[in-house]
TORDREN-638105 format. One record per atom (N, C-alpha, C): x, y, z; atom name; chain; residue in three letters; residue number from 1. Coordinates in steps of 0.1 Angstrom, whole numbers, plus 5000, padded with zeros to 4 digits. Example, Ala and Ser with C-alpha at 12.3 -4.5 7.8 and 13.67 -1.06 7.14 Angstrom:
// residues 2
<atom u="5132" v="4943" w="5078" atom="N" kette="A" rest="ALA" nr="1"/>
<atom u="5123" v="4955" w="5078" atom="CA" kette="A" rest="ALA" nr="1"/>
<atom u="5132" v="4967" w="5078" atom="C" kette="A" rest="ALA" nr="1"/>
<atom u="5128" v="4978" w="5071" atom="N" kette="A" rest="SER" nr="2"/>
<atom u="5137" v="4989" w="5071" atom="CA" kette="A" rest="SER" nr="2"/>
<atom u="5129" v="5000" w="5079" atom="C" kette="A" rest="SER" nr="2"/>
This chain:
// residues 52
<atom u="5242" v="4887" w="4828" atom="N" kette="A" rest="MET" nr="1"/>
<atom u="5247" v="4892" w="4832" atom="CA" kette="A" rest="MET" nr="1"/>
<atom u="5229" v="4904" w="4837" atom="C" kette="A" rest="MET" nr="1"/>
<atom u="5221" v="4903" w="4823" atom="N" kette="A" rest="LYS" nr="2"/>
<atom u="5211" v="4910" w="4828" atom="CA" kette="A" rest="LYS" nr="2"/>
<atom u="5200" v="4905" w="4831" atom="C" kette="A" rest="LYS" nr="2"/>
<atom u="5207" v="4895" w="4835" atom="N" kette="A" rest="SER" nr="3"/>
<atom u="5190" v="4879" w="4846" atom="CA" kette="A" rest="SER" nr="3"/>
<atom u="5194" v="4890" w="4860" atom="C" kette="A" rest="SER" nr="3"/>
<atom u="5206" v="4890" w="4860" atom="N" kette="A" rest="VAL" nr="4"/>
<atom u="5209" v="4890" w="4876" atom="CA" kette="A" rest="VAL" nr="4"/>
<atom u="5208" v="4910" w="4879" atom="C" kette="A" rest="VAL" nr="4"/>
<atom u="5210" v="4918" w="4873" atom="N" kette="A" rest="ILE" nr="5"/>
<atom u="5208" v="4931" w="4868" atom="CA" kette="A" rest="ILE" nr="5"/>
<atom u="5187" v="4934" w="4872" atom="C" kette="A" rest="ILE" nr="5"/>
<atom u="5183" v="4924" w="4860" atom="N" kette="A" rest="ARG" nr="6"/>
<atom u="5170" v="4920" w="4864" atom="CA" kette="A" rest="ARG" nr="6"/>
<atom u="5162" v="4922" w="4877" atom="C" kette="A" rest="ARG" nr="6"/>
<atom u="5166" v="4904" w="4885" atom="N" kette="A" rest="LYS" nr="7"/>
<atom u="5168" v="4903" w="4895" atom="CA" kette="A" rest="LYS" nr="7"/>
<atom u="5167" v="4913" w="4909" atom="C" kette="A" rest="LYS" nr="7"/>
<atom u="5179" v="4920" w="4906" atom="N" kette="A" rest="VAL" nr="8"/>
<atom u="5185" v="4929" w="4918" atom="CA" kette="A" rest="VAL" nr="8"/>
<atom u="5175" v="4939" w="4917" atom="C" kette="A" rest="VAL" nr="8"/>
<atom u="5165" v="4945" w="4903" atom="N" kette="A" rest="TYR" nr="9"/>
<atom u="5156" v="4953" w="4905" atom="CA" kette="A" rest="TYR" nr="9"/>
<atom u="5144" v="4954" w="4905" atom="C" kette="A" rest="TYR" nr="9"/>
<atom u="5142" v="4940" w="4905" atom="N" kette="A" rest="ILE" nr="10"/>
<atom u="5130" v="4934" w="4906" atom="CA" kette="A" rest="ILE" nr="10"/>
<atom u="5128" v="4933" w="4921" atom="C" kette="A" rest="ILE" nr="10"/>
<atom u="5139" v="4925" w="4932" atom="N" kette="A" rest="ASP" nr="11"/>
<atom u="5141" v="4926" w="4943" atom="CA" kette="A" rest="ASP" nr="11"/>
<atom u="5141" v="4939" w="4950" atom="C" kette="A" rest="ASP" nr="11"/>
<atom u="5146" v="4948" w="4947" atom="N" kette="A" rest="SER" nr="12"/>
<atom u="5143" v="4966" w="4954" atom="CA" kette="A" rest="SER" nr="12"/>
<atom u="5130" v="4970" w="4949" atom="C" kette="A" rest="SER" nr="12"/>
<atom u="5119" v="4967" w="4941" atom="N" kette="A" rest="PHE" nr="13"/>
<atom u="5112" v="4968" w="4939" atom="CA" kette="A" rest="PHE" nr="13"/>
<atom u="5101" v="4967" w="4950" atom="C" kette="A" rest="PHE" nr="13"/>
<atom u="5102" v="4949" w="4945" atom="N" kette="A" rest="HIS" nr="14"/>
<atom u="5091" v="4944" w="4955" atom="CA" kette="A" rest="HIS" nr="14"/>
<atom u="5099" v="4947" w="4970" atom="C" kette="A" rest="HIS" nr="14"/>
<atom u="5108" v="4957" w="4976" atom="N" kette="A" rest="LYS" nr="15"/>
<atom u="5110" v="4958" w="4991" atom="CA" kette="A" rest="LYS" nr="15"/>
<atom u="5101" v="4976" w="4994" atom="C" kette="A" rest="LYS" nr="15"/>
<atom u="5106" v="4977" w="4980" atom="N" kette="A" rest="LEU" nr="16"/>
<atom u="5099" v="4994" w="4976" atom="CA" kette="A" rest="LEU" nr="16"/>
<atom u="5079" v="4995" w="4978" atom="C" kette="A" rest="LEU" nr="16"/>
<atom u="5070" v="4983" w="4971" atom="N" kette="A" rest="SER" nr="17"/>
<atom u="5063" v="4979" w="4972" atom="CA" kette="A" rest="SER" nr="17"/>
<atom u="5058" v="4980" w="4987" atom="C" kette="A" rest="SER" nr="17"/>
<atom u="5066" v="4971" w="4991" atom="N" kette="A" rest="PHE" nr="18"/>
<atom u="5061" v="4965" w="5010" atom="CA" kette="A" rest="PHE" nr="18"/>
<atom u="5062" v="4980" w="5014" atom="C" kette="A" rest="PHE" nr="18"/>
<atom u="5071" v="4986" w="5016" atom="N" kette="A" rest="GLY" nr="19"/>
<atom u="5077" v="4996" w="5022" atom="CA" kette="A" rest="GLY" nr="19"/>
<atom u="5061" v="5003" w="5019" atom="C" kette="A" rest="GLY" nr="19"/>
<atom u="5057" v="5008" w="5010" atom="N" kette="A" rest="MET" nr="20"/>
<atom u="5043" v="5016" w="5004" atom="CA" kette="A" rest="MET" nr="20"/>
<atom u="5034" v="5005" w="5014" atom="C" kette="A" rest="MET" nr="20"/>
<atom u="5028" v="4995" w="5011" atom="N" kette="A" rest="GLU" nr="21"/>
<atom u="5017" v="4985" w="5015" atom="CA" kette="A" rest="GLU" nr="21"/>
<atom u="5024" v="4994" w="5032" atom="C" kette="A" rest="GLU" nr="21"/>
<atom u="5033" v="4992" w="5041" atom="N" kette="A" rest="ILE" nr="22"/>
<atom u="5031" v="4995" w="5056" atom="CA" kette="A" rest="ILE" nr="22"/>
<atom u="5023" v="5010" w="5056" atom="C" kette="A" rest="ILE" nr="22"/>
<atom u="5033" v="5016" w="5048" atom="N" kette="A" rest="LEU" nr="23"/>
<atom u="5032" v="5033" w="5049" atom="CA" kette="A" rest="LEU" nr="23"/>
<atom u="5015" v="5040" w="5049" atom="C" kette="A" rest="LEU" nr="23"/>
<atom u="5007" v="5030" w="5037" atom="N" kette="A" rest="GLU" nr="24"/>
<atom u="4993" v="5029" w="5034" atom="CA" kette="A" rest="GLU" nr="24"/>
<atom u="4989" v="5025" w="5052" atom="C" kette="A" rest="GLU" nr="24"/>
<atom u="4995" v="5016" w="5057" atom="N" kette="A" rest="LEU" nr="25"/>
<atom u="4987" v="5007" w="5065" atom="CA" kette="A" rest="LEU" nr="25"/>
<atom u="4991" v="5018" w="5079" atom="C" kette="A" rest="LEU" nr="25"/>
<atom u="5003" v="5025" w="5080" atom="N" kette="A" rest="LYS" nr="26"/>
<atom u="5002" v="5031" w="5090" atom="CA" kette="A" rest="LYS" nr="26"/>
<atom u="4991" v="5044" w="5092" atom="C" kette="A" rest="LYS" nr="26"/>
<atom u="4989" v="5047" w="5075" atom="N" kette="A" rest="LEU" nr="27"/>
<atom u="4981" v="5062" w="5077" atom="CA" kette="A" rest="LEU" nr="27"/>
<atom u="4967" v="5061" w="5073" atom="C" kette="A" rest="LEU" nr="27"/>
<atom u="4962" v="5049" w="5077" atom="N" kette="A" rest="PHE" nr="28"/>
<atom u="4955" v="5044" w="5075" atom="CA" kette="A" rest="PHE" nr="28"/>
<atom u="4947" v="5039" w="5089" atom="C" kette="A" rest="PHE" nr="28"/>
<atom u="4957" v="5033" w="5099" atom="N" kette="A" rest="MET" nr="29"/>
<atom u="4954" v="5031" w="5115" atom="CA" kette="A" rest="MET" nr="29"/>
<atom u="4954" v="5045" w="5121" atom="C" kette="A" rest="MET" nr="29"/>
<atom u="4964" v="5058" w="5117" atom="N" kette="A" rest="LEU" nr="30"/>
<atom u="4963" v="5070" w="5123" atom="CA" kette="A" rest="LEU" nr="30"/>
<atom u="4950" v="5076" w="5119" atom="C" kette="A" rest="LEU" nr="30"/>
<atom u="4947" v="5078" w="5103" atom="N" kette="A" rest="GLN" nr="31"/>
<atom u="4929" v="5079" w="5100" atom="CA" kette="A" rest="GLN" nr="31"/>
<atom u="4914" v="5071" w="5116" atom="C" kette="A" rest="GLN" nr="31"/>
<atom u="4921" v="5060" w="5113" atom="N" kette="A" rest="ASN" nr="32"/>
<atom u="4910" v="5056" w="5117" atom="CA" kette="A" rest="ASN" nr="32"/>
<atom u="4910" v="5062" w="5135" atom="C" kette="A" rest="ASN" nr="32"/>
<atom u="4923" v="5062" w="5143" atom="N" kette="A" rest="LEU" nr="33"/>
<atom u="4925" v="5072" w="5154" atom="CA" kette="A" rest="LEU" nr="33"/>
<atom u="4918" v="5083" w="5152" atom="C" kette="A" rest="LEU" nr="33"/>
<atom u="4927" v="5091" w="5142" atom="N" kette="A" rest="ASP" nr="34"/>
<atom u="4927" v="5104" w="5143" atom="CA" kette="A" rest="ASP" nr="34"/>
<atom u="4906" v="5110" w="5142" atom="C" kette="A" rest="ASP" nr="34"/>
<atom u="4903" v="5100" w="5137" atom="N" kette="A" rest="LYS" nr="35"/>
<atom u="4885" v="5109" w="5127" atom="CA" kette="A" rest="LYS" nr="35"/>
<atom u="4879" v="5103" w="5135" atom="C" kette="A" rest="LYS" nr="35"/>
<atom u="4879" v="5086" w="5136" atom="N" kette="A" rest="LYS" nr="36"/>
<atom u="4868" v="5078" w="5140" atom="CA" kette="A" rest="LYS" nr="36"/>
<atom u="4863" v="5077" w="5130" atom="C" kette="A" rest="LYS" nr="36"/>
<atom u="4871" v="5074" w="5117" atom="N" kette="A" rest="ARG" nr="37"/>
<atom u="4859" v="5073" w="5107" atom="CA" kette="A" rest="ARG" nr="37"/>
<atom u="4857" v="5059" w="5102" atom="C" kette="A" rest="ARG" nr="37"/>
<atom u="4852" v="5050" w="5095" atom="N" kette="A" rest="ASN" nr="38"/>
<atom u="4852" v="5035" w="5086" atom="CA" kette="A" rest="ASN" nr="38"/>
<atom u="4862" v="5033" w="5077" atom="C" kette="A" rest="ASN" nr="38"/>
<atom u="4869" v="5044" w="5070" atom="N" kette="A" rest="GLY" nr="39"/>
<atom u="4879" v="5045" w="5061" atom="CA" kette="A" rest="GLY" nr="39"/>
<atom u="4884" v="5037" w="5050" atom="C" kette="A" rest="GLY" nr="39"/>
<atom u="4872" v="5038" w="5047" atom="N" kette="A" rest="VAL" nr="40"/>
<atom u="4871" v="5028" w="5033" atom="CA" kette="A" rest="VAL" nr="40"/>
<atom u="4878" v="5030" w="5023" atom="C" kette="A" rest="VAL" nr="40"/>
<atom u="4877" v="5042" w="5021" atom="N" kette="A" rest="ALA" nr="41"/>
<atom u="4883" v="5050" w="5006" atom="CA" kette="A" rest="ALA" nr="41"/>
<atom u="4901" v="5043" w="5006" atom="C" kette="A" rest="ALA" nr="41"/>
<atom u="4909" v="5042" w="5025" atom="N" kette="A" rest="VAL" nr="42"/>
<atom u="4925" v="5041" w="5021" atom="CA" kette="A" rest="VAL" nr="42"/>
<atom u="4924" v="5031" w="5018" atom="C" kette="A" rest="VAL" nr="42"/>
<atom u="4909" v="5024" w="5019" atom="N" kette="A" rest="VAL" nr="43"/>
<atom u="4913" v="5007" w="5021" atom="CA" kette="A" rest="VAL" nr="43"/>
<atom u="4922" v="5001" w="5006" atom="C" kette="A" rest="VAL" nr="43"/>
<atom u="4913" v="5012" w="4994" atom="N" kette="A" rest="GLY" nr="44"/>
<atom u="4914" v="5005" w="4986" atom="CA" kette="A" rest="GLY" nr="44"/>
<atom u="4900" v="5001" w="4975" atom="C" kette="A" rest="GLY" nr="44"/>
<atom u="4901" v="5013" w="4958" atom="N" kette="A" rest="HIS" nr="45"/>
<atom u="4895" v="5012" w="4950" atom="CA" kette="A" rest="HIS" nr="45"/>
<atom u="4881" v="5000" w="4948" atom="C" kette="A" rest="HIS" nr="45"/>
<atom u="4884" v="4990" w="4950" atom="N" kette="A" rest="GLY" nr="46"/>
<atom u="4875" v="4987" w="4946" atom="CA" kette="A" rest="GLY" nr="46"/>
<atom u="4864" v="4983" w="4956" atom="C" kette="A" rest="GLY" nr="46"/>
<atom u="4868" v="4986" w="4969" atom="N" kette="A" rest="VAL" nr="47"/>
<atom u="4859" v="4984" w="4984" atom="CA" kette="A" rest="VAL" nr="47"/>
<atom u="4855" v="5005" w="4979" atom="C" kette="A" rest="VAL" nr="47"/>
<atom u="4858" v="5009" w="4975" atom="N" kette="A" rest="ASN" nr="48"/>
<atom u="4858" v="5024" w="4972" atom="CA" kette="A" rest="ASN" nr="48"/>
<atom u="4845" v="5022" w="4968" atom="C" kette="A" rest="ASN" nr="48"/>
<atom u="4850" v="5020" w="4952" atom="N" kette="A" rest="MET" nr="49"/>
<atom u="4836" v="5023" w="4943" atom="CA" kette="A" rest="MET" nr="49"/>
<atom u="4822" v="5011" w="4944" atom="C" kette="A" rest="MET" nr="49"/>
<atom u="4825" v="4999" w="4961" atom="N" kette="A" rest="GLN" nr="50"/>
<atom u="4814" v="4991" w="4957" atom="CA" kette="A" rest="GLN" nr="50"/>
<atom u="4806" v="5006" w="4971" atom="C" kette="A" rest="GLN" nr="50"/>
<atom u="4818" v="5009" w="4978" atom="N" kette="A" rest="GLU" nr="51"/>
<atom u="4802" v="5016" w="4986" atom="CA" kette="A" rest="GLU" nr="51"/>
<atom u="4798" v="5026" w="4982" atom="C" kette="A" rest="GLU" nr="51"/>
<atom u="4801" v="5035" w="4966" atom="N" kette="A" rest="LEU" nr="52"/>
<atom u="4794" v="5040" w="4959" atom="CA" kette="A" rest="LEU" nr="52"/>
<atom u="4783" v="5034" w="4954" atom="C" kette="A" rest="LEU" nr="52"/>
């Protein structure tokens, strides 16, 4: 029974994280359209640190 609950929790978590990725992608596209920036800060901390 615990494994079933765990699987459901993990599945919903993956859906949530996937939704967040789509949201970040939309925000990234909107910022590029609005401000015509390179938008490096939106992509990720790793790229951001390399830019610094």
